[in-house]
N, C-alpha and C positions, 0 to 999 in steps of 0.2 A: 280513942275517941269513937263514939257511936256514929255509925253511918246514918245520916239524917237528911230527909228531903222535906222542904217546907213549901206550903201552898199559901200565897198571899191571901189572907182571909178577911177581905173587906166587902167585896162585891162580885157577883157573877157565879160561875159554876164551882164554888169552893168545895161544897160537900161532895159533889160528884168526883172532883179531882182527888180529894182525900181518900174516898172509897176506892177509886181505880188504882191509885198509887199503893194503897195498902194491899190490894189484891196482887199487885205486881211485885212488891218488895217483901221478900220472906225473911230477910236477915238485917233489918234496920228499923228505923222509926220514921213515921210520917207525921208532921206537925202543922197546925195552922200558924201562920206568921202574922202577928198583929202589931209588932213593934220593931223598929229598926235594929235594936240590939240583938234580936234573934238571928239576924242575917249572918253574923260571924260564927254561929253554931251549926250551920247547915252546909251540906255538900252540893245541894241543888235547890233552886227556887223555881216554882211554877207560878207564872202570872196568868190567872185563868181568864176565860172569856167572860163577857158581861157588857157593860156600857163603857166604851173606850174613853169618853170624856170624863166620866166619874173615876175610872181606874187611873187615868193620867193625873188627876188631882190628888188621889191617895198616894201615888208614887212620888209626888213632890217631897213628901215626908221621908221617903226611903232613898232618895237620890244620892245622898252622901254615903250611906251605908252600902248601897249597890256600887257606887263608884269606888269605894275603898276595898270592897271584897269581891266585886264582880268578876275579877280575873282569876279568883281562886275557887270558884264554884261554877257549876253548870246553871244556866238560866234558860227557861223554856216559856215562851209566850204562846198561848192558844187564842185564836180569834182576836178579841180586843187586846189580849196580851201581846200578840204579834205586832199589832199596830203600835203599842207603846214602846216596843223594842226598836222600831224602825228609825232610820235617819230622816226619812221624808214621809209625810202623810199628804196625799194629793187627792184633789177632787177629780171626778170623772173627766172634767174638761182640761185636766192637766195643771190647774193652778194649785197652790199650796192650801191645804185644809188647815185653817187656824183654830179649829175647835178643840184640837188635841195637841198637847205638848209632849212629844215623844222623848224617850230617854236617849235616842240617837246612838244606840249600842251596836246595831247591826246594819250592814251595808245593803239595806233593802228600802224600797219605796212601796208603800201600801195605799190601797184605795178602800175606804170604809164602805160597808154594805154593798159591795160590788155585786153579789149574787141575789140582791133583792131584800124584801122585807121578811118578817117572821112567817107570813103565809107562803113564801117562796122556798121554805126550807126543804131540803132533800138529802137523801143518802145515796152514795154511789161507791161501788168497789173500785179501788185504785191500787196501782202498783207503786210502792214507795221504796226508794233505795235504802237498804239497811233494815227494812221492816218486812217487806214482802207485800202480799195482797192484804188490803185493809179496808173495812167498811167505813168510809169517811162521811161524817154528818156535817152538813153546812146549814147554819142558822144565822141569818143576817150577816153572812160571812164576808170578810174582806178578801181582796186578792192582793197578791204581791206583784206589782206592776213590773218591777225589775230588781235584779240583784247584781252586785258587782264586787270587785276585789276578792276577798277570801270567802265570800258567801257561796256555798255549794248548793245547787238546786237538787232536792231529794224527791220532789214530786210535783206534777203539774196536772191541771184539769182544764179543759175548755180553753186551751192556749194561754192559761194564766198559771203562775207559780203558786203552789199551795203549801209547800214545805221546804224550808231552807235551814242548813246548818252553817254557822260561821264560828270556827274554833270551838269555844265552850258554850255557844248559844244556839238555841233551836227555836224556830218559829213555824207554827202550823196555823193555817187559816180556818181549819175545820176543828171539830170537837171530839177528840179521841176518848174523852172521859165519859161519853154518852153511850158507848157500846161495851159489850163484855170482853172483846178482844183487847188485851193489854199490850199489843205489839209496840205502839209508839211510846207508851210509858216505860216498857222494857228498854227501848232504845235510849230514852233519856236517862234512865238509871245507869246504863252503861257509860253514858257521857259523864255523869256525876262521879262514877267510880274512877274514871280517868283523872279526875281532879285531886284524888286522895294522895 
């Protein structure tokens, strides 16, 4: 079977993730995922950043396929994708954010747009466990308010969690696809290879 990584191709940083993953993956295939039946053909699925309410609506069509195959592949959510993987989406005041229906796959609680609006975007070098020094780009980025159970914190910034791994799942609140460094993509490829 061909080693294949898929990028959910409906909304957000799809082309950027496809390009970054193709730079990182020298011995496999990277495909856009547009239908649920493609899920069973991949070893890893990237849910890109974008608008979390729109992405959560798209994922309703993929919920069964992800439920059926989600334990046999690696799944990575970046920014809005991380929000959709979380168990809880909360408002800054601590109440439940009802605008997004998450997949509830990871033991994390996220806060949307924690770092501000588009004009508040920034890049900062951070040390990430398993990756090393990485230039993290934050654009309308969420924060991971807390992680529990098997969720392992791999990176933090400004007293908030920004990267978590839980078994075969990865969540990053920043945008690794927007820099030339493929360190986080390499890390995810390694996770996907563990699923083979």
